Structures are given as structure tokens and as C-alpha cells.
C-alpha positions as CSV (number, residue, x, y, z in Angstrom):
1,X,-47.1,98.0,-12.6
2,X,-44.5,98.1,-9.6
3,X,-46.7,99.4,-6.4
4,X,-44.0,98.5,-3.8
5,X,-46.9,97.2,-1.4
6,X,-49.0,101.0,-1.6
7,X,-51.8,99.7,-3.7
8,X,-53.7,102.1,-2.0
9,X,-51.6,105.3,-3.9
10,X,-51.6,104.0,-7.2
11,X,-54.9,105.8,-8.5
12,X,-54.8,109.0,-6.2
13,X,-53.6,112.3,-7.3
14,X,-53.4,113.9,-4.0
15,X,-53.6,112.6,-0.7
16,X,-54.5,114.6,3.2
17,X,-51.8,114.3,6.2
18,X,-53.4,115.3,9.4
19,X,-51.0,115.3,12.3
20,X,-52.7,114.1,15.8
21,X,-52.6,116.6,18.3
22,X,-50.3,116.3,21.3
23,X,-51.8,117.6,24.1
24,X,-49.1,116.5,26.1
25,X,-47.1,119.6,24.4
26,X,-50.3,121.7,24.7
27,X,-49.9,121.5,28.5
28,X,-46.7,120.2,29.9
29,X,-43.8,121.5,27.3
30,X,-42.7,118.2,26.3
31,X,-43.7,116.4,22.6
32,X,-44.4,113.0,22.3
33,X,-43.7,111.2,19.1
34,X,-45.7,112.8,16.1
35,X,-48.5,110.9,14.7
36,X,-50.2,111.4,11.4
37,X,-53.1,110.0,9.6
38,X,-53.3,109.9,5.5
39,X,-56.0,110.2,3.7
40,X,-57.4,110.1,0.4
41,X,-60.3,112.9,1.2
42,X,-61.1,114.6,4.5
43,X,-64.3,112.5,4.9
44,X,-62.9,109.4,4.3
45,X,-61.1,106.7,6.2
46,X,-57.5,106.9,6.7
47,X,-55.5,104.7,4.2
48,X,-52.3,105.2,6.1
49,X,-51.0,105.7,9.4
50,X,-47.4,107.5,10.0
51,X,-45.6,107.3,13.4
52,X,-42.3,108.8,14.6
53,X,-40.4,106.5,16.5
54,X,-37.4,108.4,18.8
55,X,-36.9,108.3,22.3
56,X,-37.2,111.2,24.4
57,X,-33.9,112.6,24.5
58,X,-33.5,112.5,20.9
59,X,-37.5,114.4,20.8
60,X,-36.5,117.1,23.3
61,X,-33.0,117.8,22.6
62,X,-31.5,116.9,19.2
63,X,-32.5,118.7,16.2
64,X,-36.4,118.0,14.7
65,X,-35.5,116.3,11.7
66,X,-33.2,113.7,13.3
67,X,-36.2,112.0,13.1
68,X,-37.3,108.1,12.3
69,X,-40.8,107.9,10.5
70,X,-42.4,104.9,9.9
71,X,-45.2,105.0,7.7
72,X,-47.8,101.5,8.1
73,X,-51.6,100.1,7.3
74,X,-54.0,98.9,9.0
75,X,-52.2,96.0,9.6
76,X,-49.7,97.6,11.8
77,X,-47.0,96.3,8.9
78,X,-44.2,99.1,8.1
79,X,-44.1,100.1,4.2
80,X,-42.5,103.6,4.2
81,X,-39.4,104.4,6.7
82,X,-38.0,107.9,6.2
83,X,-35.0,108.5,8.9
84,X,-32.1,110.7,9.4
85,X,-29.0,109.4,7.0
86,X,-26.1,107.6,9.1
87,X,-23.6,109.1,6.3
88,X,-23.9,113.0,6.6
89,X,-20.9,115.9,5.7
90,X,-21.1,118.6,8.6
91,X,-21.2,121.0,5.7
92,X,-24.2,119.7,3.8
93,X,-27.5,120.7,4.8
94,X,-30.0,118.4,7.1
95,X,-30.5,114.8,5.1
96,X,-33.1,112.2,5.1
97,X,-32.8,108.5,3.4
98,X,-36.2,106.8,2.2
99,X,-36.6,103.5,2.3
100,X,-40.1,101.2,0.4
101,X,-40.2,98.8,1.7
102,X,-38.0,99.1,4.9
103,X,-34.6,98.2,3.6
104,X,-34.8,99.1,-0.4
105,X,-33.7,103.0,-0.2
106,X,-35.2,104.4,-2.8
107,X,-34.0,108.2,-2.6
108,X,-32.7,110.5,-0.5
109,X,-33.8,114.3,0.7
110,X,-31.7,117.2,1.3
111,X,-32.3,120.7,2.6
112,X,-30.4,123.7,0.9
113,X,-30.0,127.1,2.7
114,X,-29.9,129.9,-0.2
115,X,-29.1,133.3,0.5
116,X,-32.7,134.1,0.1
117,X,-34.2,131.2,-1.3
118,X,-34.5,127.6,0.3
119,X,-35.4,124.5,-1.1
120,X,-35.1,120.6,-0.6
121,X,-33.5,118.3,-2.9
122,X,-35.1,114.9,-3.9
123,X,-32.1,112.4,-5.3
124,X,-32.1,109.0,-6.5
125,X,-30.3,106.1,-4.6
126,X,-27.5,106.9,-6.5
127,X,-27.5,110.5,-6.6
128,X,-28.9,111.7,-9.6
129,X,-31.2,114.8,-8.6
130,X,-34.8,114.1,-9.6
131,X,-37.2,116.7,-8.2
132,X,-36.7,120.0,-6.6
133,X,-39.2,121.1,-3.6
134,X,-39.2,125.2,-3.4
135,X,-41.4,127.1,-1.9
136,X,-43.6,129.8,-3.6
137,X,-42.4,132.7,-1.7
138,X,-39.2,133.5,-0.4
139,X,-41.4,134.7,3.0
140,X,-43.6,131.8,3.2
141,X,-43.3,128.1,4.0
142,X,-46.6,126.5,3.8
143,X,-46.9,126.2,-0.1
144,X,-44.2,124.4,-2.0
145,X,-44.0,123.3,-6.0
146,X,-42.2,120.1,-6.7
147,X,-40.1,120.6,-10.1
148,X,-38.3,118.0,-12.2
149,X,-35.1,117.9,-13.5
150,X,-36.6,119.6,-16.3
151,X,-38.2,122.5,-14.2
152,X,-41.6,120.9,-15.3
153,X,-44.1,121.5,-11.8
154,X,-45.1,118.1,-11.4
155,X,-46.3,117.7,-7.7
156,X,-47.8,120.5,-4.9
157,X,-46.7,120.6,-1.4
158,X,-49.3,122.5,0.9
159,X,-50.0,123.3,4.4
160,X,-53.5,123.7,5.4
161,X,-55.0,125.8,7.9
162,X,-55.8,123.6,10.9
163,X,-58.5,126.2,13.3
164,X,-57.5,128.5,15.7
165,X,-56.3,126.1,18.4
166,X,-54.2,124.1,16.5
167,X,-52.2,126.7,14.6
168,X,-51.9,128.8,17.9
169,X,-51.7,126.0,20.5
170,X,-50.0,123.0,18.9
171,X,-47.2,122.3,16.9
172,X,-50.2,120.0,15.0
173,X,-50.1,120.5,11.2
174,X,-52.2,119.4,8.3
175,X,-50.6,119.1,4.4
176,X,-52.0,118.2,1.7
177,X,-49.6,117.1,-1.5
178,X,-50.9,116.9,-5.1
179,X,-48.7,114.4,-7.5
180,X,-50.6,113.8,-10.6
181,X,-49.4,111.4,-13.3
182,X,-46.5,110.1,-10.4
183,X,-45.2,107.0,-10.1
184,X,-45.4,105.1,-6.5
185,X,-41.4,105.8,-6.1
186,X,-42.1,109.1,-6.4
187,X,-45.6,109.7,-4.2
188,X,-43.6,107.8,-1.4
189,X,-40.8,110.5,-2.1
190,X,-43.1,113.4,-1.7
191,X,-45.2,112.1,1.2
192,X,-41.8,111.7,2.8
193,X,-40.6,115.2,2.1
194,X,-44.0,116.3,3.9
195,X,-42.6,115.1,7.1
196,X,-38.7,116.9,6.6
197,X,-41.0,120.1,6.0
198,X,-42.7,119.5,9.0
199,X,-39.9,118.8,11.0
200,X,-37.8,121.9,9.9
201,X,-39.9,124.2,8.9
202,X,-42.9,123.6,11.7
203,X,-42.0,122.0,14.6
204,X,-40.0,125.3,16.8
205,X,-37.2,124.6,15.2
206,X,-34.7,127.2,13.7
207,X,-33.4,126.6,10.2
208,X,-29.4,125.1,10.9
209,X,-26.6,127.4,8.9
210,X,-25.0,125.0,6.3
211,X,-22.8,126.1,3.0
212,X,-24.8,124.5,0.1
213,X,-23.5,121.2,-1.3
214,X,-24.7,119.8,-4.3
215,X,-22.9,116.3,-4.6
216,X,-23.7,112.8,-2.8
């Protein structure tokens, strides 16, 4: 079985992603790089960590999805790299590339803005559509279903309530990803999609107006 270095995800049907509260953002107004702990259960120790790797100018003055996220293990070895695509058409929605391990592109994710129903698409490195990530409500951005190319639901991404203080005064968000029977590559892509959703919907950035584009 190919694990791509992500052995800790092989037997899991779900994971929890907890974003560390940024007190600098709360009291000063400037945000630091986002950090996440990834767990198999809420009470367990983290199995992976994720850290944003962007400079101050990029964080404060560029779009929130203009980011690089590194997923690492306890030994600080890079296992997944999520970064904004270098080749990006101005008429397309925001796009991220996903590498597992670093240097090996396993797919890319693009945001599509519709007239009343937005969604994200996960594509194979060569272009074919693998999954659609669709909000369960046109007016909510807390629950998403993941459909394969046959419109079968193969996973869910859910933003969890993090408590009054964290929800009201910080930009830190917690998520749960369900991916029963998914292979390692798909699990890595679903995890990468969580960081994209967090940046697009929950980091205080107004969604861009784009013309939907369906080709690589």
C-alpha cells in the first residue's frame, strides 16, 4: 500500500484539525502565520502539525489564500506542501497545488464562484476532476460534502464550534474531516482543502469575483 509517508492516516476514517489561537491578532490586529494540530481524536496527541510559511507582507496585504502551508510530523519533516499555484489565469478562481511529498504534485484545488452556489474542485495533476467540495447550504460555510466524479458522497468537511471566545474574538477555527474508504492521496487532498476553506471563508477575506473556468 502506497502511504506517501503519511502512515498515520492509513487506518483513519476521520481527523480533527485544531487551529492555534493567535493572541497577537486578538490584541494587536496583525496576524502571525497560522498553526494547526491534527489529531485522530480530540483527546489524543497530535499525529501531524501544519504551519503557514509566509512573510508579514504576504499575510497582511495579499489575499488570504496566497499562502504556503507545510504539514509536518513530530520530527519536523515536511510531508505535505500546499501552496498557491504559480500558473494562474486572471479569469480563474483561486487555485492551490498540493505536493506529497514535497516536489511530487498529487493534485490541485480551485475555488469556483457560481451565481448562488460556490464550490471547490479537486483535480488530478493532469487535469481530470476527482472531487467536488460543495457547501451543504447556499447560506452557510460550515459544512461541506465531498462528491466524486460519479456524484457519490465520499467525505465531509465540518467546521466545529470552538467556544464563544475563540469564535467571537479570534480567527482560529477547528475542523473535522470524514473520509471513509479514501486512499492516502485523497486523504491528503481533503486535508489540504480544509486549509483552503479556512483561508477563503474564515480568515476575514471577502471572496473574489471570478469567471468560472473549467479547464486546467
